[in-house]
C-alpha positions, 0 to 999 in steps of 0.5 A: 349555684355554687356558694362563693368561698370567703376570702382566703386568709394566710394560715399563720404559723401560730396555728401550729405553735402548740403542736410544734409540727403537723396538724390534722384537718380537725385541728385546723377547722377547730382553729377557725380555718376553712377547707378552702383556706387549707387547700389554698395554703397547700397549693401555694406551697405554704403547707405540705400534705403528709397524708389525707387530712394531715398537713405541715408547714413546709418550713418545718420539714427537715427532709428526713423520713424520721421527722416526716413519719413522726409528724404524720404519726403524732397528727394521726394519733391525735385525730384518731385518739382512742382508749386502749391504743398506742403508736407502734412499730416504725411510728413509735420508733420515729416518735421515740427518736429512733431511725427509720432507715430501711423501715416501712413508713407508708402507714401509721402503725397503731397497737390496739390492746384487749383484742385478738382481731387480725391486723387491718389496714387503711390507706394511712393506718395499720392497726395490729392487735396487742395481745401482750399486757400493755406497755406504753410511754408518752412521747410527743404527747401521744401514747406509744409502745415502750422502747423495748417492745418497739425494738423487739416488734421491729426485730420480729418483722423488719429487715435484719440490718434496719432492725439492728440499727433501731436496737443499737440506737435505743440502747445507745440512747438509754431508752431501754436495757438488755434486761428489758429486751430479754423480758419482751422476748419472753413475752413473744414466745410462740408468736410470729417472728419470735426466733427472728427477733431473738437473733436480731437482739443478740446482734445489738451493740449500743456502742454504735452511734449512727445507722451507718456505724450499725450497718457497717459493723454488721456488713463487716461481721457478715463478711467474716472479718475480725470483729472490731472494737467500737468507740475506742479512745486512743492515747499517745505514749505520754497518756495524752488523748488523741482521738475516739475512733469508730472502729478499732482492730487493736491487734492489726493496728487498724482504725476504721472511720464511718463518715456521713456525707453531711460531716464535711458539708456546709460553711464549716465543712473546710474547718472540719476537713482540716481538723479530720486531717490533723486527727488522722495524722495523729492516729497514724503517728501512733502506728495505726493505719486509717481507713475511711468510708461513707454510705456510698462505700457501704452500698458497694459492700464488696468494694468496702470488704475488699479494702478492709481485707487488704488493710487488715492483711497488710497489717498482719504481714507488717 
């Protein structure tokens, strides 16, 4: 005869208050909740499953891959806390607040120091050997690899443009310096992906303020177009500030603006749109031509490059 489950209690948000995010099964059991209560909360939609044994209140999810992977990584780190381990790769990047666009978020990545064993994986976690001297910081209450090491390791293995976006973001946020990146590059001499990492690190620009800007910049350069200046302040003839622009081709008097979809959405979208129109008018009055693009245009790279080529050529002919 099966034992009769006790009454199902609603798992209150207070159970997650100290964690401010996801919780692993052991933490909920320690808080006095039974497995059947956790399962009931999942069935009702109160909790979302991030991975086996890790749940998060649905209302705490913002829908971004960075947040989801960050919460999973932190909960898993607490669940399998072991001396000599630290979150690494994409997992460390997400905890440090760096973008996860284009990166593998299917597993939590953990570096294990003092071992020369090969990488090994489970359904949720991938453990990599940390043969270099340990270099860690604390993020979200967990040990994570230092930002410079995270950037270099992602540059070794991840697709090129997503890796550049991570490095740009780390430099822009002041999480690491070019000197720290150079030191980490020295430490991987002779290791797999070292040459690839050097190429990626050489392409970083901390002036980029978003993944879209990083991707746009690289697509523009890869197409052989002139390199733009990033984040340029423009002034009128009387020295009054007009705008800071994402991309500027000074010799061509062309302004490029990369706009995310959310920029003009929501209740304040119309006000922002009107503000942007006035801003664009001001830039045109300075003698510039202005071109806007978003993710959909960058995804159709040939079309964006053709538009930019026409714009730059027209400026040359003027």
